[in-house]
ZADREN-527817 format. One record per residue (C-alpha): residue number from 1; residue in one letter; x, y, z. Coordinates in Angstrom, 1 decimal. Layout:
% residues N
(NUM, A, (X, Y, Z));
...
This chain:
% residues 185
(1, M, (0.0, 0.0, 0.0));
(2, R, (1.4, 3.4, -1.0));
(3, R, (1.5, 6.0, 1.8));
(4, Q, (0.2, 9.5, 0.9));
(5, R, (2.3, 12.5, 2.0));
(6, N, (0.7, 15.5, 3.6));
(7, L, (1.2, 18.3, 1.1));
(8, L, (-0.5, 21.0, 3.1));
(9, G, (2.6, 22.1, 5.1));
(10, P, (2.6, 23.7, 8.6));
(11, L, (0.3, 26.6, 7.6));
(12, G, (-2.4, 24.5, 5.9));
(13, M, (-4.4, 25.6, 2.9));
(14, G, (-5.2, 29.0, 4.4));
(15, G, (-1.5, 29.7, 5.1));
(16, M, (0.9, 32.1, 3.3));
(17, V, (1.8, 29.9, 0.4));
(18, S, (3.3, 32.8, -1.5));
(19, L, (5.8, 33.4, 1.3));
(20, W, (7.0, 29.8, 1.6));
(21, G, (9.7, 30.5, -1.0));
(22, A, (10.6, 33.9, 0.5));
(23, A, (13.9, 34.3, 2.3));
(24, T, (12.2, 35.9, 5.3));
(25, M, (8.8, 37.0, 6.6));
(26, I, (10.5, 40.2, 7.9));
(27, K, (10.9, 43.0, 5.3));
(28, S, (13.0, 45.3, 7.4));
(29, V, (14.4, 45.9, 10.9));
(30, Q, (15.6, 49.4, 11.8));
(31, Q, (17.3, 50.1, 15.1));
(32, G, (17.9, 53.6, 16.3));
(33, G, (17.1, 56.2, 18.9));
(34, T, (17.1, 59.8, 19.8));
(35, S, (18.3, 62.0, 22.6));
(36, F, (15.8, 64.5, 24.0));
(37, V, (14.5, 66.3, 27.0));
(38, T, (10.7, 66.4, 26.5));
(39, S, (10.3, 64.9, 23.1));
(40, G, (12.3, 64.1, 20.0));
(41, T, (12.0, 62.4, 16.7));
(42, A, (14.1, 60.0, 14.6));
(43, T, (13.7, 59.6, 10.9));
(44, I, (13.6, 56.0, 9.5));
(45, N, (13.3, 54.5, 6.0));
(46, S, (9.7, 54.5, 5.0));
(47, V, (7.6, 51.5, 6.3));
(48, N, (4.1, 50.3, 5.6));
(49, L, (2.3, 51.2, 8.9));
(50, A, (-0.2, 48.3, 8.4));
(51, N, (2.7, 45.8, 8.6));
(52, S, (5.0, 47.5, 11.2));
(53, F, (5.5, 48.2, 14.8));
(54, V, (8.0, 49.9, 17.1));
(55, A, (9.4, 48.2, 20.2));
(56, Y, (11.0, 50.1, 23.1));
(57, T, (14.5, 48.7, 23.8));
(58, G, (15.8, 50.9, 26.5));
(59, L, (16.6, 54.3, 28.0));
(60, R, (19.5, 56.1, 29.5));
(61, T, (19.3, 59.5, 31.3));
(62, T, (21.5, 62.2, 32.7));
(63, D, (19.1, 62.6, 35.7));
(64, T, (20.8, 61.8, 39.0));
(65, T, (17.8, 62.1, 41.2));
(66, T, (15.7, 59.2, 42.5));
(67, A, (12.5, 60.5, 40.9));
(68, L, (11.6, 57.6, 38.6));
(69, G, (8.8, 59.5, 36.8));
(70, R, (11.5, 61.9, 35.5));
(71, I, (13.2, 59.2, 33.5));
(72, Q, (10.1, 57.5, 32.1));
(73, A, (9.7, 57.9, 28.3));
(74, R, (7.8, 56.1, 25.5));
(75, C, (8.2, 55.8, 21.8));
(76, E, (5.6, 55.8, 19.0));
(77, L, (5.6, 55.1, 15.3));
(78, T, (4.1, 58.5, 14.4));
(79, N, (4.0, 58.0, 10.6));
(80, A, (5.8, 55.9, 7.9));
(81, T, (9.1, 57.7, 8.4));
(82, T, (9.1, 59.0, 12.0));
(83, V, (9.5, 57.5, 15.5));
(84, T, (8.6, 60.0, 18.3));
(85, S, (10.0, 59.7, 21.8));
(86, I, (8.0, 61.4, 24.6));
(87, S, (8.6, 62.2, 28.3));
(88, E, (6.7, 64.4, 30.7));
(89, D, (10.0, 65.5, 32.3));
(90, N, (11.4, 68.7, 31.0));
(91, V, (14.7, 68.7, 32.9));
(92, A, (16.9, 65.7, 32.2));
(93, T, (18.3, 64.5, 28.9));
(94, K, (17.1, 61.0, 27.9));
(95, S, (18.5, 58.7, 25.2));
(96, L, (15.8, 56.3, 24.1));
(97, R, (16.4, 53.3, 21.9));
(98, C, (13.9, 51.4, 19.8));
(99, V, (13.6, 49.0, 16.9));
(100, V, (11.0, 49.2, 14.1));
(101, I, (10.1, 45.9, 12.5));
(102, E, (8.2, 45.7, 9.2));
(103, F, (6.8, 42.4, 8.1));
(104, A, (6.4, 41.2, 4.5));
(105, P, (2.8, 41.5, 3.1));
(106, G, (0.6, 38.6, 4.2));
(107, V, (2.1, 38.1, 7.7));
(108, V, (0.2, 40.7, 9.7));
(109, R, (-3.6, 40.9, 9.8));
(110, S, (-3.8, 44.2, 11.7));
(111, V, (-1.7, 46.6, 13.8));
(112, Q, (-3.4, 48.8, 16.4));
(113, R, (-1.6, 51.4, 18.4));
(114, G, (-2.5, 54.0, 21.0));
(115, T, (-2.0, 55.3, 24.5));
(116, I, (-4.0, 54.5, 27.7));
(117, T, (-4.2, 57.3, 30.3));
(118, I, (-4.6, 56.0, 33.9));
(119, S, (-5.7, 58.8, 36.3));
(120, A, (-5.7, 58.7, 40.1));
(121, G, (-4.8, 55.0, 40.3));
(122, V, (-8.1, 54.0, 38.7));
(123, A, (-7.7, 51.2, 36.1));
(124, A, (-8.3, 52.4, 32.5));
(125, T, (-9.2, 50.4, 29.4));
(126, A, (-8.6, 50.9, 25.7));
(127, T, (-11.1, 49.4, 23.3));
(128, I, (-9.6, 48.0, 20.1));
(129, T, (-11.0, 46.4, 17.0));
(130, A, (-11.5, 42.7, 17.6));
(131, V, (-8.5, 40.4, 17.3));
(132, D, (-7.9, 36.7, 17.8));
(133, V, (-6.1, 36.7, 21.2));
(134, N, (-4.3, 33.5, 20.2));
(135, K, (-2.7, 35.2, 17.3));
(136, A, (-2.1, 38.7, 18.8));
(137, L, (1.1, 40.1, 20.3));
(138, L, (0.8, 43.0, 22.8));
(139, M, (3.9, 45.3, 22.6));
(140, W, (4.3, 47.6, 25.6));
(141, G, (5.5, 51.1, 24.4));
(142, N, (6.7, 52.1, 27.9));
(143, Q, (5.0, 55.0, 29.6));
(144, T, (5.3, 58.6, 30.7));
(145, T, (4.4, 60.1, 34.0));
(146, S, (5.1, 63.2, 36.0));
(147, S, (5.0, 61.3, 39.3));
(148, A, (8.1, 60.7, 41.4));
(149, T, (6.8, 57.6, 43.2));
(150, N, (7.4, 54.0, 42.1));
(151, N, (3.7, 53.0, 42.4));
(152, T, (2.7, 55.5, 39.7));
(153, C, (5.7, 54.9, 37.5));
(154, F, (4.9, 51.4, 36.5));
(155, A, (1.7, 50.0, 34.9));
(156, T, (0.7, 46.7, 33.4));
(157, L, (-1.2, 45.9, 30.2));
(158, V, (-2.9, 42.7, 29.1));
(159, V, (-5.2, 41.6, 26.2));
(160, T, (-8.1, 40.1, 28.2));
(161, N, (-10.4, 39.4, 25.3));
(162, G, (-10.4, 40.3, 21.6));
(163, T, (-11.5, 44.0, 22.2));
(164, T, (-10.3, 45.1, 25.6));
(165, L, (-6.8, 46.2, 26.9));
(166, P, (-7.0, 47.0, 30.6));
(167, A, (-4.1, 49.0, 32.2));
(168, N, (-3.5, 49.0, 35.9));
(169, M, (-1.1, 50.7, 38.4));
(170, D, (-1.0, 50.9, 42.2));
(171, G, (-0.4, 54.6, 42.7));
(172, V, (-2.7, 57.6, 42.8));
(173, G, (-1.0, 59.8, 40.2));
(174, S, (-1.5, 59.5, 36.4));
(175, T, (0.5, 57.8, 33.7));
(176, N, (0.2, 57.4, 29.9));
(177, T, (1.0, 53.9, 28.7));
(178, G, (1.7, 53.3, 25.0));
(179, Y, (0.7, 50.0, 23.4));
(180, T, (0.7, 48.2, 20.0));
(181, V, (-1.3, 45.1, 19.3));
(182, V, (-0.1, 43.1, 16.3));
(183, E, (-2.4, 40.4, 15.0));
(184, F, (-0.9, 37.8, 12.8));
(185, F, (-2.7, 35.6, 10.2));
């Protein structure tokens, strides 16, 4: 009896057949950063926003105080050629690093980005267009705050269902937390 081979491959019939022969599913990776006090921009090679996201990779500062809120900063992919870095502090110089990843067409179903503002320690929620949580990646864009206490300098995010992103912190100040949700096919 002759054995039949499975010709569907790991992605099945609904998979990205056109990409199987491609060298990579990533079109470009651009690393960079900027130095700024309150905000700054970095210019990148043009990307397709529907297939791209920016990931925060670290921060240095000239600030020698212990006020953590003064060193918090976040990055956003503002348009196809600009990454913007933002801080609520207007004293210390910060050097923020990030990486912009652009996927080849057919890899990313959707990219949704935004900022959640948490005020007075009350949990806040962002509502997004429905995603399959089993195929969605939540990227934390770091956060900004004018607070000097640890309990308002750090917040958490999670994708609890296909349309809701709750953000929580323990303090009573306010913070702006950036996010990107990438849903893959």
